C-alpha positions, 0 to 999 in steps of 0.5 A: 776814536780809541785812545791809543788813536787820540793819543798819536793824533795828539802827539802830532802837536807841540803846545807851549804853556806859559804862566808865571805861577810855577805851580800852575804852569807844572799842573798845566804841563802834566795834564798836557803831557798825560794827554799825549801832547808834546809840550814845553814851558815858559815863565812868561811872554818873553820866554814863550816868544823866545821859544816860538821863534825857535820852534813851531808850537800849534797851540799856546796855553797862556795865563793873563797876568804876568811880569815883563810881557803879559798874556794880551800883548803875548796873544797879540804878538802870537796872532800877529807874527805866528798866526797859525799858532791857536791860543787859550787864554786862562785867567782868574782875574775876572775883572781883568779881560773878558772871554770877549775881549780875549777872543776879539784879541785872537784867542781861540778858546777863554778858561776861567780859573779854577778849571777842570782838568778835562776842560783842557783836555777837551778845549785842546781836543777841539781845537785840533780838530778844528786844525785838521778841518781846515788842513793845517 
């Protein structure tokens, strides 16, 4: 698929980036925006749920360790309240939650920090391809 065609497909999807670390959140937003997705950000799980109540997000990228509502609680709430939104869990806290626990909790994908920019791109592209296959 040509780059311009891929960017056109990506522009149809809205991504919410959730991380309490502003620097990392800005990096993720920059990657997602550069790839052509519509993107918004939230500093924690509570703020993410408020945004999700106002508009639909196809994909959510969330950290695990956050104040107020952590990533695992956010994952559970999204799975229950917004089942058509796919969640990517990112964490550097390897002892905190395993990829198996995140996937069992409803995550579509798990990424460990530090990550490569291309890993974010490939993950989101594979998830939108899967959404297109099931007709959502």
